[in-house]
N, C-alpha and C positions, 0 to 999 in steps of 0.2 A: 331518384327514389320514387317508388310508387306511392301516391297519395292515398288518403284514407276516406272510406265511405262504407256503407253496410247493407247487408241483406242476410236474412236467415236462410239456412239450408239444412238438409236432413240430418247431418251429423253434428250440427253446431251445439246443441244441448249436451250431447254425449261428450264433445270436446270440453265443454265448460265443466262437466263433472270431473274430468281428468285434469282440471287446473291448467288447461292449455293457455298459452299466450298466443294471441292472434293479431293479424293485421288485415286491413281492408284492401282489396285488390281493385285499383282504379287508376286511370290516368288523371292528369291535372284537369282535363275536361273530358270526363268519361262519356258524356252524351255525344260528343263529336266522334269518338272512336267506336262506340258500341251501340249507338242508336238508343233503342228502348231497353237494351240489356242492362239490368242493374249490376253494380259491383257486388262483390261477395267476400266473405271471410276466408282467410287461409291461416292454418296453424303455423306459428313460428316455431314453437317447441312445447313439449309437455314437461320435459326434464332437462337437466343440464345437457347442452348440445354435445359435449364429448361422449356422453353415455349413448345418446341416440346415434351419433356418428359411428360409434363402435359396433352397434347392432347392425348397421348397414354394411359395414366392412367385414364383419365376422360371421354373420348369420343371415337374418332377414329382417326387413323393416317395412311397414306399410305406411303409405302417405296418401292422405285424402287430397284430391285434386279438383275442387269445385271451380277452379279458374279455367278449366278446359270445356269446350263446347263440342257438340257432335252434329254434323250435317249428314243426312241420309239421302243418297242419290239413287233413284230407281228408273226403270225404263230400259228397253232393249238396246238403246244407243248410248247409254250413259258412259261407257268406257271410251268409245270413240270421241264423244263430246269432250270429256275431261282431257283426253290426250291432245286435243286441239287447243285446249285452254291453258294447261299447266306446263311447267318447265321440264318435268321429268318424263321419260319414256314410260307409257302405261299400256301400250297395246299388247304387251306380253305379260301383263299382270294377271295371274291366274287366281281363282278362288283360294282363300286361305293364305294370301300373300299381302304384304304391306310395303309401302314405299313412300319416302319423304319427297316433298316437292314444294315449289313456290307458286303462288298466284300473283302475277304481276299486273300493274296497270299499263296503260299505253306508253307511258314514259319509261317503262322498264323498272319501276320501283316495286319493292316487295309489299304488296297489299296484305298478304297472309303467308305464314309459314305453316304448311299442312303436312299431315300424314294421311295417306290414302290407304284404306283397308278394304280389300276386295273379298266379298262373300259370294255365294252362289247366286243369290237373288237380289243383292243390293250392294252398293258401295258406301262405306262410311268414311267421313272426313273428320279427323281430329284437328281442332284448331283452337287457338287462344280465344277465350270468351269475348274479349274486346275486339277481335277481328272477325267474329263469326257473321255478324249481320252484313258487314262490308263484303265478305267473301260470298255469302249467299246471294245478295242482291246483284253483285257484280257478275257472278256466273250466270244467274238467271237472265240477265240482260242480253246474253248471247244465245239463249235457247230460242230458236225460230221455228223450225219444223221438226227438230229432233224429238224422238221418243225418249224424253228425259225429264225428270222432275226432281226438285231439290226441296227438302224439308229440314227445318231446324228442329232437331229432336232433343235439344238440351234440357227441355222440361221433362223428358221421359227417361233420360239416362245420365249417369254420373260416372266419373273415373276415379279409380284407385290405382296406386302403383305399389308393387312389391319389389324392393331392391335388396340385393345381397347374394352371396354365393349359394345360399340354401333356398333361394326363391322358387326355383323350378321344382325342387323336390318337395317343398312345403305345399305348393299348390297342387301337385300331383297327388299328394296324400289326402288333401282336403276336398278334392273335386271328383266328379264323375265325368269321363270323356263323352262328348257328343259328336265329335268329328273323328275322322280316321287317324289323324296324326296325333302324336303324343306330346304332352306338355313337358315330360321329363327331359326330352332332348330338343326342345324348341330352339331354333336358331334365329338370329336377327333377320327380320324380314318375313318371318313365318307367323301364322295366326292359328290358334286353336280355339275351339268352342267347348265349354265345359258346363257342368251344372254345379253350383255352389249354393247351399242353403235353399235348395229348391228353385233357384233362378238360373236362367240361361245367361252365361257370361262369355263375352268375346275377349280373348287375351292375345295381345301381340307383344313382341319383344323389342325393347328400345333401351339400350344400355347407356343411358345418359351419364351415369355415375362411374362408369368403368366396370361395375359389377353387373351381374345379370339383372336386367330390369324388365319386369313384366307389368304391362298396363292392362287393367281390367275395365271393360265397359259393362256397367251394371245397371239393370232396370232400377229406377229411382226408388220404387217401393220396396226393393230388396236390399238397398244400399247398407242400411244399418245391420241387417242380419249377416250379410257377407262380411262386412268389416269386423263384426264380433266373432265370426267363425275364424277369420284369419289371425286375430290378435286377442290376447288375454283380456278378460274383464278387468276393471280397475281394482276390484277386490283381490285379484290374483296377480296384479302387476308387479314386476320386479321393483325393488327399491330405487329411489331417485339418486342414490349414491353408490359408489363402488363399480365394479366391472360388470358389464351386461352379461348375464348367463345365456348360454345358447339353449334356450328353452325350446319347447316343441312348436311354438307359434311365433309370429312376427311381432316385433315391438312397434308400437305406434310412435311415429316421429313427425317432426315438422319441417318447414322449408329450410331452416338454417342448416340442418345436417345434409339435406339433399343438395343445397346450394354449394356447400363446401366441396362435396364429392364431385359435383358436375364441373366446378371450376378446376379441380385437380385433373379432371378428364378433358379440360379445355373445350367444353361443350357450350357453344353460344346459345342464348335464349332470346327469342323475339320479344321486343319491347324493353329488353335490358341491354343487350349487346349490339343489336341492330334493330331496325324497325321500318315503318312505312316510308321513311325518307331515304332508305338505303337501296342501293343497287345490289344485285346478287353478288357481284365481284367484291363488294365492300365487306361482305360477311365472312371473308376468309376463305382460303383455298379448300380446306377440308369441307366446309359447309357448302361451298359452291359446287364441288364435284359430287357431293352427296345428293344434291337436290336438282341439278341442272344437267340435262343431256345435250351435248353439242352435236349429236348425230341425227336427232329426230326432225320431223317436219315443222311447219310453222306453228307458233303459239303466240298469244298476246304478249307483247314486249320483246319478242325474240330478236327483232332487228337491233335493238339497243344492246342486248346481251351478246349477240354474235359480233357486232361491230367492235365492241370493247375487247372481246376475247381475241379477235383476229388482229386488230390494229392498235390497241392501246391498253390503258390501264385506268382504274378509277382514281379519283383525287385522294381517297383515303382507303384504309384497309384495317380490318380487325386482326390484331396480332396478340400473341402471348407476351407476358412480361415477367421477368424475375427481378424483384426489388431487393436491394441490399440494406437491411436494417442494421447491419453491423452486429457485434457480439451482443447477445441478449439471453436472458434467463426467463422464459415465459412461464406464467402461472395461469391456471385455468380453473381454479376452485370456484364453485358456485357460492354466492353470498347475497345478502340483501341488496348490495350495490351492483352485483353482477349475477342476476338470477339465471342467466343462460350459461354461465360457466365458460365464457369465451376467453381466450388468452388475453392477458392484460398487456397488450403491446400496441404501439401506434400502427395505423393502417391507412393506406391510400384508398379511400372509399370511392364509391361511384361518383364521377364528376371531377375527381382530382385532376388538375391540369398537369400536362406533361410538357416540359420545355426542352429546347434543343441543347442547352448548355448550362453549366452550373455557374452562372454569372448574372448580375443584375440586368434586367431588360431583355433577357433571352426570350425569343418568341415562343409562344405556345404552339405546339405541333400536334396536339391530340389530348385525349382525356381517358381516364380509367372508366371502364363500363361495368366490370365486376371484379371483386377481389376477395381474397381470403388468406388466412394463415393456415398453411397446410399441415395437418396432423401427420400425414404420411411422409413429409419432408422436414420433420423436426421443427414445425411452425415456421418454415420458410414463407416469405411473403410472395405470393404469386397473383397474377391478375390477367384479365383480358382488357384490351384497350383499343380504341379507334384512333389511328394516327395517320398523318399525312403520308402519301405514297413515298415521298422523298425521304422519309424517316422510318419506313416499314421493313427495311432489309434486316435479315437475321444478323444479330450481333451488334446492331446500332445501339449506342448509349443515349438514353434520355434521362431526364431528371424530374422527379415528382416532389412537389412542395408538401412537406409533412410537418405539421405544427410549425416550429420555428426553424426548420432546417430542410434542406433538399437532400433527397436520397437517390442513389443511382438506380436506374432501371434498364435492364438489357432486353432487347427484343428477341423473342424466340420465334420458331416457325409455325406456332399454332397447334402443334401436335400435343397429345396429352402430357401433362407434367408428371403424372404418375401412371405407370403401365401395370395393369393387373393381369 
């Protein structure tokens, strides 16, 4: 579980006005992970989570992302430099395209999970705020004679995300195009530039929830104005109970709703499901194939990746799990004891040990990394978990300790639990 620590940010006061519940984003020793980068607040929820989740699945929802950092790479040789450093093929990355990649250390471990966004005059890197300084200083250490410079621009830009089936249409209606391509039919891996509330905004598509997901890079001085253009003011906000109306704007939501949807989509998150101690192959086949090219030339850590790909396998691997709670009648009404309105059911939370057999003394073979009760699957219990390779085959039965009983968990292939 992410531990707690604090920093003010441009939307925090607005979130407080909306009665947001928040948590502080930091590791146990954030100074080691992030250097001088202080931790920050993230909204958990404004309203009962089922209401926010419904907005994401049926219309559009906007999520503030102060936990993301932005590096800006400039110089005529920036693309060739990054292609020699990162795991994904970048030499064919044209302006207004994006691609996910890893930055590895010499031992082949994942120092950062990146999204590379190419513009005509610069390259942007989206990265977790706790990995930003490590990525920047690590990459800078390999610039020798190249015409290339790296700047941490996190104090100048912030990210918002709009998720939902109406996300593209909503942003098309509220923005003025500044690039030739259209936001109305933006595809994964494409980038558009628009003007919203007088500010130039870079938008790329990343469907982490299984719905259309558009991430906006916004100048920090325009962040509140853009946020309020996208979402209704609190005076006009839909009520906290009942069904979310499909109004003309996006509903403001927090991490809980996004997290449930991304687990349903089996989308791993850096620092939650894998991290700096992980090898790329441990992050699951879907993540590995999305971020690593096995055809490109050399890059830092490639020898480890190539050797494992050709000759072996990792000691552990991220997999999906379906857990059997047995017959249940979940309730999810918000109350003083349950302000988030989450289902009143037991759950194998992050860190729950997985054992190989339902018997005393059975050896632990892994642990849950993320889990949820899926609204799309009638509150079925699903999870991502890191398990030993010997127990990672699809269909393997594991057992999770839940309160005073063990429940059966079946390994899946890591593909989305819910297909949209």
